[in-house]
N, C-alpha and C positions, 0 to 999 in steps of 0.2 A: 165695696162689690159685694151682691148677695152672696149668702152661703146656697151651695144644693145641697137639703137632707140626705136625697138618693146617693150622691156621690161621696158626703164622707161617710155614708153607712158602706157602701161598695169598697171604698179607702181602708177603715178601720177591719174589714170582714178580710180579705186582703192582704191584713197585717197582719193578721193573727195568725191565718196562713203561713204564710211567710215564716214567723216566729216558730210552731207549730214543725213546718219542717226543719229548722235550723236547729231543731233539737231544744227548744228556750221551752220553760211551761211544762214540763214532763219529771215523773219521778224516773230515779237510777235505783238497779239494782247491778251491786257490787259481790260476785261470787268467788269462794275458795280463797278470802283473805286469811291471812297468819297471824296467830298470838300462839308467842312461845310462853309455855308454862313449865315452871315451875315444878306445881305440885305436881303433876301429872307426869315430866321431864321428858315433855317432846314437844312438838310445835301441834298445836291444835290450829282447822280450818272454820272459818265462818261466812258467813254470805250477810250483806245488812239490804236493806230496803230504804232509802231514804228518799219519801217524799216531795210531791214536787213543790217549793219554792225553799227548800233549801239550801241550796245553791244559788239564789240571788238574795236572802236576808241574813239577819244573824239571831232569826226565831229561836228557842229551846223547843224542845221537842219531848211528850211523855214518849215511851218505847212499849212497846209487847215481845218478848223473849218466846219463839216463837220453836217450839222440837219435834223432831220430827221422830217417824217411828223405825220398829228395828228394819234392819236390812239397807234404810236409806241413810244420805248423807245432809252437810249441809246447803245441798241443793235440791233437796228431796220439795222443799215448799215455794221454791221458784221453779222449778223445770217441770212435775208433776199437779204440785196444788194453786198454781196459777194466780202468786200472791200477787205478784203488780199487776194484774189486769183488773184481780177481786177487791186492792187495795186503794187503787189510781180510783174505782167505781166507787166504792161506799164513800167516799172522801168526796169527789165527786158531788155525791148527792147529797150529800149533810148528815148522813146516815155514819159516819164515822168522822173522829178527828185526825187531822193531818196528824202521823206518830211513824217515830222509825220502829222496823220491826227485823229484830236480830236471831238469825239464825244457826246458833254453836253445829259442829259437827259430834254428838254425842254417841256415836260408835254403836254398839251392841255392850253398852254401858248399863242401860235402864238410867241414867241419869243418877248412879247412887255410889257410897263406898262400898268397896266391896268387903265382905265378912274378913278375908286376911289381909284387909289393910293395902294392896298391891296397884288398886285404881280407885284414886278417892274423887270421882267426876264433882263428888256435891263439893266438896271444897272446894275443886276447883273453879266452878262454877259460881258460887257466890263470892269465891275473895278472889279470883282471878278475871273473869269473863265479864262479870257485871262491870267491876271498878273499872278495867279495859274499854268498854260499853263508853261508860259516862264519861273516862279522860279523852277519849277518841274524836265522840262527836256531840253534838249541843244540845247534852240530853238536862231535862230535869230531874236531876238526879234523888229522888225522894219517894218514897213508899206511895202515895196518891198519883204519882203519873208512869210508873213502873204495875207493868201485869206479863204474868205469862200462861201461854196455853202450846198445846203439842194435841198429839192425835198417838194415837195406840202405844207405844212403847213410851212417846211422849207426851202423851195422857198422863200414863202413869208419872213418867216426871216430873211435869206442871204440877201435878198434887203433890208429889214429895218433895218438889222445893218451897210449893207454900205453905204445906200443914208444918213444915220442919220450921219454914224462918217466916213464924206469918209477919211480922214486922218490915216484913222487906218487899210488898205485893198488895197491893188494892183488887186485884183481882184476879179468879185463875179461871180459865176454862178448857176444861178437858174430854176430849172426842175418842170417841171408842175406846176408851182409855184402858190400859193393858192391868186391870185389876182383880185379884182374883179373892175366891176365896179361903181357909184353911181346907177346908175337906175337897177343893179344885187340886191343892198344892199338895196335899199329901195321899191325894188317888192320882195323881199326874202319872203318863207313861215317863218312859227311860226318858225317851228323845225329849221330851219338854225338860222335865225337869233337868235333863243332862245341857238344855240352854241356862236353865234358871241356878242352876250348883253354882256357878260361879260370885251368883254374887251372894249364896243365902247361908251357904254350907256343900259338905261335902259331896259330891260324886253317888258315894255305894250308898245314901242316905236313902232310907224306903220309909212311905206312911206320915205319922205324927212327928217322927225324928222330925223331918224336913223341916219342922216351923223353930228351927232354931233361936234365941234368944234376935239374932241379929235380922231376921228375917221379921219377927213382930216387931223389931224397932224402925221395919222397912216399910209394913206391911200396909198399906192406908186404910182398911177398913181397921186395924188394930190401934192401929194413930186416932183414928178418929174416935174410938171404941171408950180408949185410954187415957185420952187428954183433956187438957182442960176444954172447954167448949168455948168460953168466955174470949182464950188465945186463938186458936180455931177461928172462930165468926170476925176477928177482923179483916179478913179474906172475902170478898162474894165471890160463892162458885157457881159456875155452868157445868151442867153436868149433861153428854147429848151421844147417846148408843143406838145402834140400828136396831131394829126388832129380831132381824134374824143375824146378827153376829155374834159370833160366835163367845165373844167376852160379855156378851146383854149379863148372864148372871153374874157377876162380879160387881157390874156399875148399879143392876138393884139392890146389892149388897149393901154397896158405900150409900146408897141414897135411901133405906133404911135404915140406916146407922146413924145418918144425918138429922134425920126424921128421929129417931129415939135421944140422939142431943140436944135434938133443936138448933142444930145448925142452920142458919137462913141458908136456901142455896133454890136454884132452879135446874128440874130435871128435866130432860125430852128425850124419849124414844120415837123415831121416826122411822118411816119404812127405808130399810136397806141394809147393806151388810156391810162387811168389812172394806171399803174402797176408797180410793180419790174419788170415786165422783162425790159420793156420799161427805166426804172431808168439805170439797169445793162447796157443795152447798151448806155447810155448816160452817162455812169464814167468814161469811157477812154480818154474822150473829154476834160470832166471838169479838170480832171489832167492835159492832156495835154494841156492846156488854162492856167490854174495855174500855171505851170510851167512857160510858158514863159513868165510871170511876173517878177518870182520869179530871172530867168537868168539877169547876168548885161547885159544891152544894149550896 
């Protein structure tokens, strides 16, 4: 019996629709999953994006660690950043490779170890969180297949982790990152310093006394200025900040420091402010930038 091409096409179309309706062939977002941290002495939540195909194959995937900003939590990128929709589209378009996206709750830690040793988030992230993701999910657990990115406080956090641990990440994308110049810290209002004093030094410090050794050790600009350029250049950097963002001055200073140290990087200044609409528009480029590093050269 001779087959009818039109009937075959309609059958395949209907079958694809039924699979989609049944929930097959789709990515998955899981929010607020727990990990017990010995270093922090508490349970920490995280969200995870698993790409289409994760549940149907034994494929192993690269991982993007995506950090939220001040005042958000592990659901920031999933709820406001529309990470699932944006990642699905980028992967379907072929501009991004299928990847796992891990989004931990950073609270208001700025993702670092505080000066008094009371909160050691940097240690948690490197020594507990990344190993937990590699153990729990099918990841490619090596530098080439591990990227980090974030916005605002998370942009600072991504730069902090990448510059202090350049052997851990292939790329770092920092959006509207919370990078400040020394002058901005010294002249900051008491309200701003009270937000940062638990990280770098005591609340009563004023002026240049705020530029403590711990601050210098964790200032991205100082890390670049005083660091080993060859080691720092092991990571590919992507910086993006809106032209009307209140953090633009620190981002431009970081760009200048990287030029002076001859650290390769991409720097973008687009029209925009410190907002989710800006970060959502940046995320496709972040996924594309990370994917370039994931691909074998």
